[in-house]
N, C-alpha and C positions, 0 to 999 in steps of 0.2 A: 632258316638258312638250309640252304638246297645242297645238298652233296649228289656228287654222279661216283656210285660204286661197282665195281665189277667183284664179280665173285669167280672163284675157278677151284674145282674140284675135278683131278684128273684131268680129263680130256672136255672140260663142260665148264662153258663161261654163260657166265649169266650177266647181264647189267641194269642197274637199278637207279631211280633214282630217291634219296633219301631226303626230306625236308622236314629239319628240327625245329625246335621252340627258339626262339632270339630270347637269350637270358641277358639280365645284367649282372648277374654273378655268377663265380665259378660254383660248376658242378659241385655236388654235396656226395656223400657215399652213399646215399639214397635217395632215391627218385622218383616220380611217378610224373610221367608225362604225354604227353599227345603227342604222335608224330604222322606221318605220309609215309609210305611205301609205294612208288609208282601210284600215288596220286590216293589211296587208298586209305583213308584215316585208320589209325591203331592205338589203343590204349597202352600204355608203358609202364612197368613196376620193375626199379633194379638195383642191387644192392652189390658192391664189393664186398665180398664173403672172404676174399684173402687176394695177396698180391697177387694181380695179374686174372685170377677168377672172379666172376661175379654170375648172381642168380638175376635171372632176367625172367619175367612175367610180361609177354608178348602177346596180344590177343586173346587173352585167356589162358593161355598155353604157359608151361615153365620148361625152363632150358638152364642148365649151366652151360656157360661158356669161358674157355681158357684163352686167353688173350695177349700174345705176343708178338713184338716187331718181327717181319719177316728178316732173313738173312740172306747175302747171298745178292743174286743179281736179279731182283725182283724190279719193274718197272715203277717209276715215284718215289723208291728209296724212302726213308721217311713213315709215308704215309701207305707201306704195306705193312701186314699184318696176317699173320697167319690165326684162324680162330678154330676152335677144337671145340665141337658141341657132342657130347655120346663119344663115339668112336670115327666121328671125320672130322676132315681136316679142311679147311677152306683158306683157299689164298686169297687175299681182298685187299684191295688198291682203292682208297677214296681218293676223292678230286674235286675240290671247290672250285668249281667253275671260275669264280673270278681272281684265280691264281694268276692263270692265263693273261690277264691284263699285265701283268706286274714282272711277268718270266721274260719279256724284252725279245727281241728281234727272232731268235733263233726257235722259240717255241712256236710259232706262226709260219717257219719258211718249208718245213718238211711234212710230205704226205695229207692226207684226208684231213681237215680242220670243220669241226662244229663251231658254226658260226652262235651265241647265246644269245639273250638278250641284254643288256647293262642295265637296264631299268623297267618296272613294269609298265604299263599302257597297253595302247589299242593299234594295230597295225593299220594306216592308214594306206599306204601305198606299196608295190612291190613294184622295184624297179630292173627287176631282172627277172629270166624264166629259165629252166631248167635244161641243162645243155648250155648255155651262152657262155661263152669264156668273157670274165673281169677283170679288169688290170685294178693295180693296187691303189688303194682311193678311190676306186668307182663307187656310186650309191646304188647299193643293195634295196634298202625300204627306207620304208619311212617311219618312225614310230610317235604314235600322239601321248606325252604324258605332262602332268597338269598343264593342260591348254596351250603347249609347245611341243608343236613339229621335229624333230630330230633325225637327221638322216644317217644311218649307217653305214660305214662305208667296207670296203671290202680294204682286210688287213693284208692281204698279198693277194698277186694274180692267180689264178686261177681258172677250173670252170665251175658252177653249178651244180653240184651230183644229184641233190636233193633240195628240196622248198618242204621246210616242215610246219609252215603260215600259212594263209589266205586274209586277204584284206577282210577287215572290219572285226578280226577276231583281238579279245582280251588274251594279254600273255604276262608273266611273271618275271623278275628277274632270275636271270638260267634258264628260262625256257630256250629249247634249242628251236633256233628260225630255220636256218639252213645250213646244208655241208659243201663246204668248197673242198674240190679236189685239186 
């Protein structure tokens, strides 16, 4: 599974992509896993040592993290957390890119929108260019997956602010394709 996270500490914000292994069974009290942060693979080992407190080995370094749901007006509601490591508090918001598909029409009507790959495959044709105005349901690009070509259409009208891909490259589910403004 791929998640997009946003970390906020005071006035600093950073965005990251975390790829976690898919599991058939629920997470246990302690677990060794391989994960990737911004494409860099890491070995992890963790254990919950008290409710909401975890001992984590990440890339050979040891951390103790206290994790609690964020209170108040944080974006993302139930996916917003306060993570305390040492004396540092981080506000963390985790987003599952797949959730936008199920969020309904309101989710695609406001502000810039990152269009993400709905499936793994290869970009065979880009139908738009940066700066171009597009209409709702206009074709944006063609993804080839399992020998079938699938045209990805605009979820709403807007302007192509940024193209993140080029023809011929392979992509994974959740990869950023373009930004629609």
